[in-house]
Structure formats: structure tokens, C-alpha cells
N, C-alpha and C positions, 0 to 999 in steps of 0.2 A: 479807547479802552472802557471809559466811563459809559459811553454810547452803547456798547456791546452789553455791557453789564446791566443797564436799565432796561434793555430789550428781553432779558432772560426773565422767565416766570418766577415769581417770589413763593415762598413757602406758604403764603397764605392765599395766592391765587390758585395754588395746586391743592390746598385743603379744602378749598370751596367747592370742589366736585364732589366731595364726600362729607360736606355739611349735613347737618340735621334737616333742613328743607329739601336739599337735593335727593337725600336718601328716601324720603317721604314722597317726593315726586316719581321717583324711581319705582317704588313699591305700588303706587297707583298705575303706572304703566304697566308694571308685571300683572297686575290684575286684569288687566284689559286684554293684555296678551294670552294669560292663561284661559280667560274665558273665550277668546277667539279660537285658541288651539281647540278648546273642547267642542264648539259648534263646528268647526272644520272638519274634525273627525267624524262627527255625527253625521254630516252631510256626506262625507267621503266614504264612511260606511254604507250607506245606501245605495251608493254608486258601485261599491265593490261587491256587495251583496247580489247585485244584479249583473254582475259579470263585466262591468266597464272598465275600460282601460285604466282611466285615473282612478285612485283608490284613496284610502284614509291618509296615508303619508302625504300624498299630493294636496290634497284639499287642507290638511292641518297646515301644512308649511305656507300656503297661498294666503289662508285667511289670517295666519298669526303675523305673517309680514305685512300684509296690508293694514292690519290693525296697527302695528308698530308705527308705520308711516304716518298714519292718521292721528294717533294719539299725542305724538310728540309735537305735532302742530298746534295742539291746545296748550302748550307750555312754552311759549316761545322766550318766556323771561327766565326760564331756566337753562336755556341753550348756552353751552360753552360756560359751564358752572355759574350760570347768573351774572357773568361778567360782561362789560362793555366791551366789543370787539372794535378798538378803533382801526379805521383805514381798511374796512371790509371792502374787497373789491368787486363781490358779486353776490346776489340775493342767494341765500342759502338754500330756499325752496325751489329756486330754477335748478340750481345744482343737482339737488335730490332729485327733481324730475328728469334730468339728463341722465343721471346714474341707473335709475330704475328702467328707463327707456333702452338704454344702452345694453344694460344686463338681461333685458327681456329678448333682445336680438340673440345674444349669446348663448341664453339658454335654449332657443329654438334650434340651435346648431347641434345639439346632444340628442334630440328627440329623434328617433329612428321608427318608421314604419314598414312591416313587413307583411302583406296580407292583412290579416286582422289583428295581427299582434303589434304592438306598440311600445317600444322601450325608450327608456330614457326620461320619462315625464317626471319622476321622482328627483332625478338628478338634476333636471332644468329647475324644478322648485326649489331645490337646496341650494342652487346657486344663487337664485333669486333672492332666497331668505338670508343667504351669507351676505349679499350686497346691503342688505337693510341693517344688519348687524354693523357692517362698517360705516354706514350713515349713523346709527346710535353712537358708536365711538366716536364719530368726526364732531358731532354736536355736544358731546360731552356727557352724555347718558351712558355712563359706563356700568353701572348695575344692571340696567335694563339691557344692555349688550349681552352681558354676562348671562343674564337670565334666559335671553332669546337664544344664545348659542346652546345652553344646556336643555333648554326645550325642545330645539330644532334636532340636537343630538339624539333626544328619547324619541322624537317622532321618527327619526330614521331607523333607529336600532330597537326601540322598544314597542312601537306601535304594530310590526308583524307578529310580534308574540301577543300582544292583545288580540289581534286580528284573528289568530288561528284559534282563540277560545270562544270566539263568536260564531253563530250560526252563518254560513257561508255557502255559496254555490260557485262551484268552479265551472269553467268555461273551456270549451275544447274547439279550435279552429280546424275545419274540415275542408279539403279538397277532393274531389272525386273526378277521374278523368274515365270516361266511358269510351268503348271501342265504336267504331263507325256504325251508324245504324240503331246504336242502343240508346234509347231516350227512358230516363228514370220518372217516376211519377212523384210529384212533391208530397202528396197524400200519403203514399207507401213510405217514403222518407221518413215523414212524421210521425207515422205508426211505429216504424223500426227504432227511431229514436226514444219513444215512449217506452218501448219494451225494455230498453237497456237504462231507464231511468234519467232520461233527458228530454228537454224539449228544444225545438229549433227556435232561436231567437227571432222575434218579430222584425221584419226589415232586413236581415242578415243575408238573405240569399243572393247570390248574383250567378248568372248563367252566361257562359261563353261558349260559342261554337266555331270550330275552325277545321276546315277540311272535312266537315261531315262528322267530325267528333266533339261530342259535348263534354263541358266541364263546370262542375258545379262547387260553389264556394258558399259556404254558410258558418254559422257558430251554433253548437249545441250546449246548452245551458243544464246543468244538473238540477234537479228538482230541491235538493237539500245537500248538506255536507256528506251525508251517508250513502245517498243515491247516486246512481251513475256508476256504469261499469268502467274499470280501469282502462287506461288508453291502449294497455297490450292486448286486452281481450277485444276492444273494439278494433283493433288492427287484425286480430285473427278473424273476426266475424266478416270485416270487409274483404278478406282475401278470397272467401267464398262467394261472394256476390258475382253473379253471371252477368256478363256483359262489362265488367269493370276493369279498365286497363292498368289504372294505377290510382294511388290515393296519397295523401298526406295529412298526416294528424299532429297537432300541437296545441299545447295549453295556450290560450289567449290570455295575455297578462301584459302588466306594464313594467 
């Protein structure tokens, strides 16, 4: 019974996790996380503006999570409330490496790709960031874990509202199936896109031919937020194209 009571944490050991030096260290970690979030959002905005799949939320979460893992390595004396962990069975840094690698494979399982559309990137990034929150809790950085959770929630819920107020360019994935013998011109497609406020993304065109029928796949990106005909109008215009057997339009998004 005495041995059991001696193994239980004392009030002093629990209070060490919220002592002045620990709170100060957590605040330093917070400023690093906040700076990483801002820089990640900046890079992600550039990708989002150009119509790429990964956007502000994905870049913000990954940059912030990476900063969290890196910055806590600089304060090993503050791990576990700054207390000596007797009988530690494994190197914590190796455990962290294993967690990050394993969660990376888990996140890859939720990413889906259909044509030019990619879904699940933000979900995968949020799963990875959540694993980092768990690591912070595990090593005793409780305040940093709480702050990272709050910023991750903001990244998921608040960033889309922020992005909607910034200049943006929406992208549309287009598939065009032509009748046998019909062969469209790339130059004419580009001219048609320009007349409707779009430009064909460089390097996005792919062409397939089967049984004499040609199928084109490409992405059209609007010049800005206000340009670009609505997808319903594009569908009406395509219905009138001579030699077109079928088509498919969808917003290219993550």
C-alpha cells in the first residue's frame, strides 16, 4: 500500500506543469506556433490564389505542426514539467518520430483524387496536427497543446471566411468528349476560355483517344474573383458546341 501511494504524483509535481517557468516556456512556444501559422497561411494563399488543390488551411496546419515538434526539442529540460522521469523505457524523440510517421500514413488514407479534384488534404493535415497536440500533451506542454488546438480550430473554421475576403481565382475542371472524327484546336479552346473570363492552366491539358473519339481534360482558371462565367452558363455554351458528344464540369478544389 505504501509503495502504491509513493508512486502517485504529489500535488507539487502536478503544480510543476503550471509553474511560472513552465508557463513562460509555453508562451515562447506559442509565439513560434503563431508565427509559423501566419507564414503557412501566406504560402497557402499563394497556392490557393493560383487554383491549386492545397490551400491556406492545409499549409497553415502543416507549418504550425512542424514548428511545434521542432520548438519543443529546444526545451528538453521543460519536458514532463521539468521533472526527472525515472525508469524511462524509451527515448521520447524516437517515440515522437514514430508517431509522426505513422500518422502520416493514416492521413494519406483520407486523401482522394478524382480527375483534377483532390479532396481530403485539409483533413489529412488536421489529423497530423492533432497528433502533434497529443505529443505536446504527452511531454507536459499543456498550455501549448491548448493553444495549438485553438489555432488549429481557427485554421479549419476561420480561415475559409478570411480567404473569402481575399482576392481569389476559382478553377473549373473540364472534361470534353468529342464525336468520332471531331478534333478540337487547342488555340480555339484557349480563345473560347478567354472570352468567358478564364485561362487554361498551363500544363493541365491531357488528351485521350479511344475508338476514334477524342477526350480532353484540362483546368480553366478565372482571371479574378469577379471574372469567369458561372458554371451553369458554361454548361449551356458547351451544349451548343458542334461535334461535342458529352462533357463534365466541376469546381477544382481540395
